[in-house]
C-alpha positions, 0 to 999 in steps of 0.5 A: 499500500506504500508503495503504491500511495508514494507511486502517485504524487512521484509520478505525477512530478516526474511527468510535470518535469518532463520535456513533453506533454507525451511524457506527462500524459504517460507518467499520470497513467502511471499514477492513475494505475496506482492509484487503482492498485492502492484502491484494490489493496483497501478493499482487500484490507477491508474485507480482512479486517484490516481496514474498519469500514469507516475507514476504507470508506474515507479512504475510497472517497479520497481516491475517487476524489483524486481519480477525478482530478487526475483524469481532467488533468489528462483530459486538459493535456489531450484537449488543450483548446475545450473549454473547461465549464464554468459554474453555473453554465 
């Protein structure tokens, strides 16, 4: 779990430091895969009763939020001319 958790921000940072958008997108993809791995490990931990239901629910909510943020970032990099919807539109 610790490896997957550390891999997420590490890949985001490494990709950001790369010289091309293509490389950045590749690292963001790796970060998303690590996020999915972490989610799976939390679910397994819950089933094995290593993690409480409350803690696992909170962590899964945070993972979902981060996943949406990563998806939005990847989408913005893939479609830089796409308009971002403003609140209320």
